N, C-alpha and C positions, 0 to 999 in steps of 0.2 A: 222597341227590341230589349231585353231584360243586360239592364248593365251587373252585370256580378260579381266586378270587383270596383273600386273606388276608381283605379286608373283608367274608367268606361266610362266614368262622370266626363256633363259636359261643362263648361267654362260659361256656360250661357247659364243662367238659373232656369227659362224656362225650356228649357231640352233636359230641363229632369226630370222627366213624367214617371220614373218604373227606376226600382232600387231593386235587383236579383228580379222575380216577377210579381213583385208585386205593385200592380198599377197605384200611384197619386195623387192624378189627376184631379182639377179642382169639384168636390160633390164630392172626394169615397168620404166611406164612413171615419170616423171616431178609428175606430180598432185597428180598421185599415194602417192608417196614420201612427199606434201604435206600433205593427207590425213592423212597420217601413224603418221606423227608426228603430228598431229591433237588428234589423238587415242592418244595418250605416252602419252602429255597433262591432256587429260582429267586424266588418269590412274596413272596421278602424283598429280596433283590434287584431284582425288581419296585419296589418303593417305594422302593429307595435313590433305583435313576435316576430316579425322578419317571411312570413308563411307569404306574404303578397308583395313583392319588389313596387316601387315606387318610378315614375317613368326618368322620369327626373326632378328634383332636389337645388334652388335656391335658395342660399344662406348667406345673407348680408353680417352675422354677429360671426362670436363663435360658436365649434361644435364639440362640446362636453359625449365622448362615447365611454361606458360605466363598461358595460360587456367585449366582447369582438368585436371587430368591425373587420368586414369582409368586403375586398372589394375585383373586381374586375382590371381595376388602375392599379393609382398610388397606393402603396400600403404601409400606412407608420401608425403598429400596433405601442407606441410605446409615448415618453416627454421630446426627446429628442430628435431632431429633423432626418428622417430619413432620408431623402433625394431633393434638388436642388435644382434650378433651373435658371440659366440667368438670361439677362436679355437679350445676349449672343444664343439661346439656343444649346448651350453649351449644359451638355447636365451630369449633375456628378451624386456622389454617392459618398458619405463620413467623408467629406468636407466643402464649403458654402464658398468658393469663390477656385479658381484655376492657377495652381500651382504645383507644381508637379513635384516637387520635393514635401509637399505636404500632403499628410498620411491620406491613402482612399484614393478614387474609381476616377479617372473625366475621362467623358465619351465626349472630344470635340469636335464644333459642326468641320472643321476640316477634315475630316477624316481618320484622325490622329484616337486610343486609347492609350490613359498613361493610368497604373497602376503603382501605389505606390504600399509599405511594407514596412514598420518597423520591427523590426526583429525578426522576420518573418519571413515568406514567401510572398511576395506580393504575385506573383503568375503560377497554378496550378493543371496542369493539363494533363489528362488520363484519356489510356486507349481504352477500352471496354475488349473482352475477349481473346481475342488475335494481335496478330504481333504486323505491324507497319507505321501506315504513319502518324506520329503525333500531332507534329505540326506542316503544316505545307506551306511556303511560299511562293508566292504572284508576280514576278514584275506583266504590268495589263492584264491580260490573259493569259499569260503565258507560265509556266511553274517554272521557275528558275535554280531550289534547291527542296528541302526535306531537311527532319527529326520525326526519327522515328526508334522499335521498340523492335530490339531482337531477339529472341529463343525467353524471352521471357523476361530478363534479369534485364537486356546489355543497350544501350548504344549504336546508334550512328544518324550522321549524319552527312549531309555533301548536297552536289549541285545537281539538276538532274537535267541540265543546255549541254547541246553540244554532245560530248564524248561524257558520259557518266563518270565521277571523281566521285565518291566517296567512302569514307573511313569508319570502322565498328570499334569499340575501346569494349575489348576482351579481357577475363584473367589478365588483368596487368600488361594485354600487349596492346598497339596502336595499331593497326591491319589495312591493309587497300580492304573494299568494299563493293559488293554491287549495288544497284539502284533497293534491294530492300534488304540490305542488311548483313549478306551470306559474304562467306571468307571469298576472297576476289589472288588470283594466285599469277605476278610475273605483267602484272599490266597498267599498272599507272606509274609513270614519274617521278618524283623529287624533284622542284625546278624546272626548270628550262632553261634554255642555250642563253636565252637573250633575259630572262628572268629567275636568278642565280641567289642560293643562301647563301648569307657575309661566311658562318660558324658553323662545322656541327661536331658539338659536344658526344661524346662515349664514351661509355664507363667500360664497353663490355669489349665486343668482336662486331667486326666487318666483315660480312660474309661475300666474298668477290667471287661470280662467275661459277655456284654451287651451296651448299646450304653445310656440309662435311665440314672435319675440321681440315682436312687441306685446304679448304678455301678461306677458311677464316684468316681475317688480320686481324690480333689482337693486340699490336706495341705498334703505333710510328714516335718518334720523336728528335729530335738534331739539339745541337749545344755544342758544348766548348770543355774541355780540358784541361788539366796540366800537366802532363809529360813527362818523364824527366830520365838523366842516364844515371844506372848507377853499376857500382864495380864491385862482384863478389855481393850484390847486395847492400853493399854503401853508398855513401853520398857525401862521406867527409872533405867539407873544406870546399863543396863543389858551386858554381859561381857559372852564372847565365848574362847575357846582352840581354838586351830588349825581346828579343824573339827567343822565343816561347810557348809557344802555338800549338792546339790540339781541337781536332775539331773531326765530330762523330756525325752520320744522321745511321736508325737504329732504324732499320723494317719490317716489322713484325720479328725473327729469329737473327736476320744477319746483320750485321754491324758492319758499316765504313766508318775508318779511320783516315785523315788525313792529320801526318806530325810534323813540325817541323821545329828542331834542338839546335844553340849555337852554341854554345859552352863560352863565356872568360874566362873560366878557372876548372882546371879537373878537381880538384881535391887532390885528396891523401890517397882513398880508398884501391882499395888491386881487387884483380882478377876478371872473371866473363860481363861485358858490358852488358846491356840489357838497356831498352825503353820500356820503362815500371808505369804502371797507376793509368789502366787505356780504362774507361770507359764503364767496361764490361766485362767479365772475367767468362776463358774460356770453361764449360762443364769438363768436370773430371774425368766425368764417360766417355768424351771424345775423343776413339779414338785417329783422328786428323791434327793433321799436325799444318798449319795453315800460317803458307809464301806471302811475304804483304814484296811488293815493289818499290826500289832504291831510287828517290828521283834525284836524288843531286847529292854530292859532299862532298868538304871540304876539309887540310890538317890534318890526314889521315893519311899516316904513314906503312907499305907495304902492304892492303887489300889488294887494290888492283891489277899488281903488276904482271902478274902469274896465275894468283886464284880465282877459284868460283865462292867469291864472299855473299852471301844468302841470308835472308831474317828470316825466321820462325814462330810462332805461336807455343806453344805446349800446350797440352789440357791440365784444365785444372786450377790458369794462369790467366794473369791481369796483366803479363810483361812477354814484350819480342825481346828472341838471342838475339845476336850478331853472332854470323859461323862463319864458317869456309871451309871449301874443300881444301882435303891433306892427301893425296896421292891414292885417290880413289875413297876417301870414306872422307871423315869436317873434323873439323875441331872449334871450341871455340875462341869469341877474339875476346882477346883483353884490356886494359888501358894501356899496356908499354904501346899499341897502336892510336892511339888518340892525345892528338896536342892540347892547350889549355883554351886555344881558337878553332877546339873542331868543330863540324855543324855537319846535317843532315836530316836533309829531305824523304818520311818516308809514306806512304802509302798504301791503300788493302783493306779488306777485309775481310771480320770470319761469323762464329757461329755461334751466339751463349743459351744460355739453357730458357 
């Protein structure tokens, strides 16, 4: 059998009787030996140039490569260590010891993969051509979640377990989404009866029961305020006991108030009595005059003997005026009906702008 290259030579010298198709058996002519040596030199040159690969190479010392080194296995084309496999068979690239805080990549024998970068992305995942999953997550053989691309420029993510629950991030919105990233309307709940969010902070509107402006709740507020009596717009020399309270709750445009005032001195101001400094004013364009409920009064003379006393809030003000019926008409109540210890509890609601 012709031995066409060096890998076909036999490690037993007596079995090498042919080089290529030249017979070098015992007793061959000198010219045959010359031709055989030339063939052998050609075979060696093929190994030198890389035309002929060796079956195996064992090196006990150092190996220096001056040109390009090509391998089907580990390839190190530089002076630095390209890859390290430790005694536990953990594989490391760009590092020589297993420490997830050190820059580099670790493929560990427990199945975990650690990628650490300094001022760079440690993981870049790219899906080409079409939208869909960029990353899928599994528990055993069951897919439990995914991250994907939508409309070529947006991200969606969610759980595929049970009822699909996904969200997408599109044009400044976080929206409910289908398992392929598309928009999903009126299907997903935020929270659960036994798994509630603690607080929700919203700077704009909350739409309840619909998406129109009539369904928009733009404000909720509750707090306290400090009301006062005024007589003809003044409160000179006026003082109060420890009871001077105002509480309000504002839901959208509706303001609910409860007021309790107890004078210790009514002062020297005179004129129409009003409760001033409510937390919000009534719009000046309003054609409604809001009435309030009187829950309690004390220390006031001649108001409830035969008259119908009531309180009303006029447009464009933050004040409640005290009035009474007068022969089919009405008139304002003045300081003459109040004493130094008069007190009143009032509640009601009105609309603000």
